C-alpha positions as CSV (number, residue, x, y, z in Angstrom):
1,M,96.7,207.3,116.4
2,D,98.5,205.1,113.3
3,G,95.5,206.7,110.7
4,Y,96.2,210.1,112.1
5,A,99.9,209.5,111.6
6,A,100.0,208.7,107.9
7,S,97.3,211.4,107.2
8,D,98.6,214.7,105.3
9,A,96.7,216.4,108.5
10,L,97.5,220.0,109.1
11,R,98.9,219.8,112.8
12,L,98.1,223.1,114.7
13,H,98.3,221.3,117.8
14,T,101.2,220.1,120.2
15,P,104.0,218.5,120.3
16,G,105.6,221.1,118.8
17,H,107.7,219.2,116.2
18,K,104.5,218.3,114.5
19,G,105.0,215.1,113.7
20,K,108.9,215.8,112.3
21,L,110.5,213.6,114.9
22,I,107.9,210.7,115.0
23,A,104.6,210.7,113.3
24,T,102.4,208.8,116.0
25,D,103.8,211.0,118.8
26,I,100.2,213.0,118.9
27,T,98.5,214.2,122.0
28,E,95.0,213.9,122.8
29,L,92.7,215.2,120.5
30,D,88.8,214.9,120.1
31,G,88.0,212.6,117.8
32,V,91.3,211.2,117.2
33,F,92.5,209.8,120.2
34,P,91.5,206.1,120.9
35,D,90.4,205.9,124.4
36,A,88.7,202.3,123.8
37,Q,91.6,201.3,122.6
38,L,93.4,202.1,125.4
39,E,91.0,200.9,127.9
40,A,91.2,197.4,125.6
41,A,95.0,197.7,126.3
42,E,94.8,198.1,129.9
43,R,92.1,195.1,130.1
44,F,94.3,192.9,128.1
45,V,97.7,193.5,129.8
46,A,95.7,192.7,133.6
47,S,94.2,189.5,131.6
48,A,98.2,188.7,130.6
49,Y,99.4,189.3,134.4
50,G,96.3,187.7,136.1
51,A,95.3,190.6,137.6
52,K,91.8,192.1,138.4
53,N,92.5,195.7,137.0
54,A,96.0,197.5,135.3
55,R,96.7,201.0,134.7
56,L,99.8,201.8,131.9
57,L,102.3,203.8,133.3
58,A,104.3,206.7,131.4
59,G,106.4,207.9,135.1
60,G,107.8,204.3,135.3
61,S,107.9,202.1,138.4
62,S,108.1,204.6,140.6
63,Q,104.9,206.2,139.8
64,G,102.9,203.0,140.5
65,V,105.0,202.0,143.8
66,K,104.1,206.1,145.0
67,S,100.9,205.7,144.0
68,A,100.3,202.3,145.8
69,V,101.7,203.9,149.0
70,L,99.3,206.7,148.7
71,Y,96.3,204.9,148.4
72,A,97.2,202.3,151.2
73,A,97.3,205.9,153.4
74,S,99.0,204.1,156.6
75,D,102.0,203.4,158.1
76,G,103.8,200.6,156.6
77,I,106.8,197.5,157.2
78,V,108.9,197.9,154.1
79,D,112.2,196.1,153.3
80,V,115.0,198.3,154.0
81,N,116.5,198.0,150.6
82,S,114.0,199.2,149.2
83,H,114.0,201.5,145.8
84,R,113.5,205.4,147.2
85,S,110.4,205.8,145.6
86,V,108.9,203.7,148.2
87,F,110.1,205.7,150.9
88,D,109.4,208.9,149.1
89,G,105.7,207.4,148.8
90,F,105.5,207.3,152.5
91,A,106.9,211.0,152.9
92,L,104.4,212.2,150.6
93,S,101.6,210.6,152.1
94,G,103.1,212.1,155.7
95,K,103.0,207.9,157.1
96,R,105.8,206.1,158.7
97,A,107.9,203.2,157.1
98,T,109.4,200.7,159.5
99,A,112.4,199.0,157.6
100,V,113.3,195.6,158.2
101,G,115.9,193.6,156.8
102,R,119.5,193.9,156.8
103,K,121.2,196.9,154.8
104,G,122.5,195.3,151.5
105,D,121.1,192.2,151.9
106,I,120.7,190.5,148.2
107,R,117.7,188.3,149.4
108,P,114.2,190.3,149.8
109,I,112.6,190.2,153.3
110,T,110.4,187.3,155.1
111,V,107.5,186.5,157.1
112,K,109.4,186.3,160.0
113,D,111.1,189.8,159.4
114,I,107.5,191.5,158.8
115,D,105.8,189.7,161.9
116,G,108.7,190.6,164.0
117,A,107.9,194.6,162.9
118,L,104.0,194.3,162.8
119,T,102.4,196.8,165.6
120,D,98.8,198.1,165.8
121,N,99.5,200.8,163.6
122,I,100.8,199.0,160.5
123,G,98.4,198.7,158.2
124,C,100.6,197.9,154.9
125,V,103.6,196.0,153.7
126,V,105.4,196.8,150.7
127,V,108.1,193.9,149.8
128,T,110.5,194.0,146.7
129,S,110.1,191.1,144.8
130,P,112.4,190.3,142.9
131,T,115.7,192.1,144.2
132,Y,118.2,193.5,142.0
133,F,119.9,190.0,142.4
134,G,117.2,187.7,141.0
135,Y,115.6,186.5,144.4
136,A,112.1,186.2,144.8
137,A,110.0,186.3,147.8
138,D,107.7,184.3,149.4
139,I,105.3,185.4,148.1
140,D,102.4,183.1,149.2
141,G,103.6,183.1,152.7
142,I,103.4,186.7,152.9
143,S,100.1,187.1,150.7
144,E,98.8,184.4,153.5
145,Y,100.2,186.4,156.5
146,C,99.0,189.9,155.2
147,K,95.2,188.0,154.8
148,R,95.6,187.1,158.1
149,K,96.3,190.0,159.5
150,G,94.4,192.7,157.2
151,L,97.7,194.2,156.0
152,L,97.3,195.4,152.4
153,F,100.0,193.7,150.7
154,I,102.2,195.5,147.7
155,I,104.8,194.3,145.9
156,D,107.4,196.5,144.5
157,G,108.0,193.8,141.1
158,A,109.6,196.0,139.0
159,H,112.1,193.7,138.3
160,G,109.9,190.8,137.6
161,A,107.8,191.8,134.6
162,H,108.6,188.9,132.7
163,Y,108.0,186.1,135.4
164,G,105.1,183.9,134.6
165,F,105.6,183.9,130.5
166,S,107.7,180.6,130.9
167,P,107.7,177.4,132.7
168,H,111.6,178.6,133.3
169,L,110.6,181.5,134.8
170,P,109.2,181.9,138.2
171,P,105.7,182.0,138.6
172,R,103.6,185.5,138.3
173,F,103.0,187.1,141.4
174,S,100.5,189.6,140.0
175,D,97.3,187.6,141.5
176,K,98.5,187.0,145.3
177,C,98.6,191.1,146.1
178,D,96.5,193.9,146.3
179,I,99.0,196.0,144.3
180,C,101.6,195.5,142.8
181,N,103.7,197.5,139.9
182,V,106.3,196.0,137.3
183,S,108.4,197.9,134.8
184,A,108.0,196.8,131.1
185,H,111.3,198.5,130.1
186,K,113.5,196.9,132.5
187,T,112.9,192.8,131.3
188,L,110.4,193.1,128.7
189,G,110.5,195.2,125.0
190,A,109.0,198.5,126.3
191,L,110.7,201.6,125.5
192,T,112.2,203.4,128.9
193,Q,109.8,204.6,131.6
194,S,107.1,202.3,130.5
195,A,105.5,200.5,133.2
196,V,102.1,198.8,134.5
197,L,100.2,199.2,137.6
198,L,98.5,196.0,138.6
199,D,95.9,195.7,141.2
200,N,93.1,192.9,142.3
201,L,90.9,195.5,144.4
202,G,87.1,196.5,144.0
203,D,85.8,198.4,142.0
204,A,85.4,201.8,144.3
205,N,89.1,201.2,145.6
206,A,90.4,200.3,142.3
207,L,89.0,203.8,141.0
208,K,90.9,205.4,144.0
209,L,94.0,203.9,143.1
210,R,93.5,205.3,139.7
211,N,93.1,208.8,140.8
212,F,96.6,208.6,142.7
213,T,98.1,207.5,139.8
214,D,96.8,210.3,138.3
215,V,98.3,212.4,140.8
216,M,101.6,211.0,140.5
217,G,101.5,211.1,137.0
218,T,101.5,213.7,134.3
219,T,98.9,215.4,132.1
220,S,100.7,214.8,128.9
221,P,101.8,210.9,129.1
222,S,103.8,209.4,126.3
223,Y,101.1,207.2,124.4
224,L,104.3,205.9,122.4
225,L,105.1,204.6,125.7
226,Y,101.4,203.3,126.4
227,A,101.5,201.3,123.1
228,S,105.2,199.7,123.4
229,T,104.3,198.4,127.1
230,E,101.2,196.4,125.2
231,D,103.4,195.2,122.5
232,A,106.2,194.3,124.8
233,V,103.5,192.3,127.1
234,L,102.3,190.5,123.8
235,A,105.4,189.9,122.6
236,A,106.1,188.0,126.4
237,C,102.9,185.8,125.6
238,G,104.7,184.6,122.8
239,H,108.2,184.0,124.2
240,G,108.1,180.7,125.8
241,E,110.5,179.2,123.5
242,K,112.8,182.3,123.6
243,Y,113.0,181.8,126.8
244,A,113.8,177.7,126.9
245,E,116.5,178.7,124.5
246,L,118.2,181.8,126.2
247,K,118.1,179.3,129.4
248,S,120.2,176.7,127.4
249,A,122.9,179.2,126.6
250,T,123.3,180.7,129.5
251,E,123.2,176.8,131.9
252,H,127.1,176.2,131.1
253,M,128.2,179.6,132.2
254,R,126.4,178.9,135.7
255,R,128.2,176.2,135.9
256,E,131.7,177.1,134.5
257,F,131.7,180.6,136.9
258,P,131.1,181.7,140.3
259,F,127.2,183.0,139.6
260,L,124.7,182.9,142.6
261,E,122.2,180.4,142.8
262,N,119.0,182.8,142.2
263,D,115.7,182.0,141.3
264,D,116.0,184.0,137.9
265,F,118.3,182.6,135.1
266,T,117.9,185.7,133.6
267,R,119.7,187.7,135.8
268,L,123.2,186.2,136.4
269,V,125.2,187.5,139.6
270,L,128.9,186.9,139.1
271,D,130.6,187.1,142.6
272,C,133.8,188.8,142.5
273,G,135.2,188.1,145.7
274,A,137.9,186.0,144.4
275,L,138.2,188.3,141.3
276,G,139.5,191.6,142.7
277,G,136.1,192.8,143.5
278,G,133.0,193.9,141.5
279,Q,134.1,197.5,140.7
280,A,137.9,195.9,139.1
281,F,136.4,193.5,137.5
282,N,133.3,195.1,136.2
283,K,136.5,197.6,134.4
284,K,138.0,194.5,132.6
285,L,134.6,193.9,131.3
286,Q,133.8,197.3,129.9
287,S,137.7,197.5,128.6
288,V,136.2,194.4,126.1
289,G,133.1,196.2,125.2
290,V,130.9,194.1,128.0
291,Y,128.3,196.5,129.8
292,A,126.4,194.8,133.0
293,E,123.5,195.9,134.4
294,L,124.7,196.5,138.2
295,V,128.2,196.3,139.9
296,T,128.6,196.5,143.5
297,N,131.7,195.9,145.4
298,R,131.5,192.6,145.4
299,Y,129.4,191.5,142.5
300,V,128.3,192.0,138.8
301,V,124.9,191.7,137.7
302,F,124.7,190.6,134.2
303,L,120.8,190.9,132.6
304,F,119.7,188.9,129.7
305,T,115.8,189.4,128.4
306,A,113.9,187.9,125.2
307,A,115.8,190.3,123.0
308,D,119.2,188.3,123.6
309,G,120.1,184.7,122.7
310,A,123.1,182.3,121.9
311,A,125.3,184.8,120.3
312,Q,125.3,187.7,123.4
313,A,125.6,184.4,126.2
314,E,128.6,183.7,123.9
315,R,129.9,186.8,123.7
316,L,129.8,187.0,127.7
317,N,130.9,183.5,128.1
318,E,134.2,184.6,126.3
319,A,134.7,187.9,128.1
320,L,134.3,186.3,131.5
321,R,136.8,183.6,130.4
322,D,139.6,186.4,128.9
323,C,139.1,188.9,132.2
324,I,139.1,185.9,134.8
325,R,142.6,185.1,133.4
326,E,143.5,188.4,133.9
327,S,142.6,188.4,137.5
328,I,143.8,185.1,138.7
């Protein structure tokens, strides 16, 4: 691709901008598109996550989640707070999703929740881990339970693409389930819509899952997204020191301000119960140029990644001090 992009080729093919927007944005061309390199990239990503197989996605984690549910082809137990793509997957498959847990809960569902809803017709379990608020499920416990009960274990891990790349982060989960997805654009450095579907299935079943990802995807995927995912995972493999520095830079804020004690230090969840509520406090933050990842009536969630550092942490620290001073 890079060689073609740098050449003086006469582009009598799509895309219509003919390389003028970005030279490396090309379509599948006979003798040009690097199929072998794409396969190598997927093998590398699978290895980095400790999974058997990986499929790069240009349709975000939503494509991966729906593909996994379609592959399951059975009724399932899901977190009531699951992303809409989980419920979309069950609607498309014609199967039933039994929602467990408490609506609005910031923590994931448990083995007890799953066991209490299990019936003979259930064939899969879909767990959201980590949650938007940085809490990880009991992956080991749920994995053991699913194996014992003969259930397909699917993890919507969209917000945990960075897990396992530093001892300061929670461990990876992609080696402890049948299928999971991670969003490379959320917590790694990939372009928006970049994601990965990982699995530990046998060859025939892995091919079946891959076919479902084709069904749920586009026939014109952006290879820029694929390349950015490979680059982001490669970079994450060397981000151990950056995460250590980031943890050090944010630790004092957790002690000073009312942040929840969640599982992921990169996701700071501010409890605004005594600060006038999440929505009101967020307006104060935006007035000083600070924009959060998520805002609810009670919480404001800030997301740090390896692209951030001490300067960004200090800027948030100063903004919190100023805005809290105005709120109390």
